[in-house]
Every structure is written in structure tokens, then in C-alpha cells.
MINUNU-58104 format. One line per field, with one value per residue (C-alpha): chain; z, y, x; residue in three letters. Coordinates in Angstrom, 1 decimal. Each point is the difference from the previous one (the first is absolute). Example, Ala and Ser with C-alpha at 12.3 -4.5 7.8 and 13.67 -1.06 7.14 Angstrom:
// MINUNU-58104
chain <- A;A
Z <- 7.8;-0.7
Y <- -4.5;3.4
X <- 12.3;1.4
res <- ALA;SER
This chain:
// MINUNU-58104
chain <- A;A;A;A;A;A;A;A;A;A;A;A;A;A;A;A;A;A;A;A;A;A;A;A;A;A;A;A;A;A;A;A;A;A;A;A;A;A;A;A;A;A;A;A;A;A;A;A;A;A;A;A;A;A;A;A;A;A;A;A;A;A;A;A;A;A;A;A;A;A;A;A;A;A;A;A;A;A;A;A;A;A;A;A;A;A;A
Z <- 138.6;-3.1;0.1;0.0;-3.0;0.4;0.8;-3.0;-2.9;-3.7;-0.7;2.5;-1.8;-3.6;-0.9;-1.7;-3.1;-1.6;-3.6;-0.8;-2.9;-3.4;-2.5;-3.4;1.6;-0.5;2.5;2.6;-2.8;-2.2;3.0;0.6;-3.6;0.1;3.2;-1.5;-3.1;2.0;1.1;3.5;1.9;1.1;-0.9;0.8;0.6;-0.6;3.4;0.9;1.0;3.1;-0.1;-0.1;-2.9;0.8;-1.9;0.3;-0.5;-1.2;0.6;3.8;0.6;1.4;-0.3;0.1;0.4;-2.7;-0.4;-3.3;-0.4;-2.9;-1.8;1.6;-2.3;2.9;0.4;-3.8;0.4;2.9;-2.0;-3.1;2.1;1.2;-3.5;0.3;-2.3;-2.8;0.5
Y <- 90.1;-0.7;-3.5;0.0;-2.0;0.9;-3.6;-1.3;-0.8;0.9;-3.7;-0.4;2.7;-1.3;-2.6;-3.2;-1.3;-3.3;-0.1;-3.5;1.2;-1.5;2.8;0.8;1.2;-2.3;1.9;2.8;2.3;-0.6;0.7;3.2;1.1;-0.8;2.0;3.0;-0.1;-0.5;3.6;-1.1;1.8;-3.3;-0.9;-2.8;1.7;-2.1;-1.0;0.8;-2.7;-1.7;1.9;-1.5;0.5;2.6;1.1;3.8;2.2;3.2;2.5;-0.6;-1.9;-3.1;-3.1;-3.7;-2.6;-2.7;-3.5;-1.8;-3.7;-2.4;-0.9;-2.6;-2.1;-0.8;3.7;0.2;-2.9;1.7;3.2;-2.0;-1.8;3.3;1.2;2.9;-1.4;-2.5;-3.1
X <- 168.7;2.1;1.7;3.8;1.2;3.7;0.9;-2.0;2.4;-0.8;-0.1;-2.9;-2.1;0.3;-2.7;1.4;-1.6;0.9;-1.3;-1.3;-2.1;0.6;0.6;1.5;3.3;3.0;2.2;-0.1;1.4;-3.1;-2.2;2.0;-0.6;-3.7;-0.5;1.9;-2.2;-3.3;-0.4;-1.1;2.8;1.5;3.5;2.4;3.4;3.1;1.3;3.6;2.4;-1.2;-3.3;-3.5;-2.5;-2.7;-3.1;-0.1;-3.1;1.7;-2.8;0.0;3.3;-1.7;2.2;-0.7;2.7;-0.3;1.3;0.2;-0.3;0.4;-3.3;-2.1;-2.2;-2.4;-0.8;-0.7;-2.5;-1.7;-0.5;-1.1;-2.6;-1.5;-0.7;2.4;2.6;-0.1;2.4
res <- UNK;UNK;UNK;UNK;UNK;UNK;UNK;UNK;UNK;UNK;UNK;UNK;UNK;UNK;UNK;UNK;UNK;UNK;UNK;UNK;UNK;UNK;UNK;UNK;UNK;UNK;UNK;UNK;UNK;UNK;UNK;UNK;UNK;UNK;UNK;UNK;UNK;UNK;UNK;UNK;UNK;UNK;UNK;UNK;UNK;UNK;UNK;UNK;UNK;UNK;UNK;UNK;UNK;UNK;UNK;UNK;UNK;UNK;UNK;UNK;UNK;UNK;UNK;UNK;UNK;UNK;UNK;UNK;UNK;UNK;UNK;UNK;UNK;UNK;UNK;UNK;UNK;UNK;UNK;UNK;UNK;UNK;UNK;UNK;UNK;UNK;UNK
């Protein structure tokens, strides 16, 4: 039997990702440009007024809701301590 998902909203089916990763991007726009140049098929479309930010995999249409937060120095320290990033 195929489950009935007619009551499930689109919002329930899109995974949420909160990026807390230090990177070279100063803004969502810089991340948008880097993704477009990466050739991975992922893009960060500019959200419309009142819309949420989504990461889109163009080849298959899969989307992931994103949230952006201000830089957190504690996160940078954690990554530096793991040897994945120099302080």
C-alpha cells in the first residue's frame, strides 16, 4: 500500500540545515556566487520577499531550507582545535 501524503505540507518534506561552519564567505551572496561557480549543481536562489532561503540541487530539484547566522568565534575555535582550519 502506498502511504497517503496528501496532508503533509511541503514545509514538512524539506530538510532544514543551519550552517554553523566558518568559511570564506562574508555574506549569503558570496556563498551564492561560490556555489554557482563550483559546478556541483547546487545553487542558492535569491529568496523572494517573505520567502525562506533554500539550497537547490538543480539536476534533481531537491531543495534544503537554509538558515544563516552571524559568525560565532566559538565555532571557529572548535574547528581550529580539530586541525581542519587554522586559527
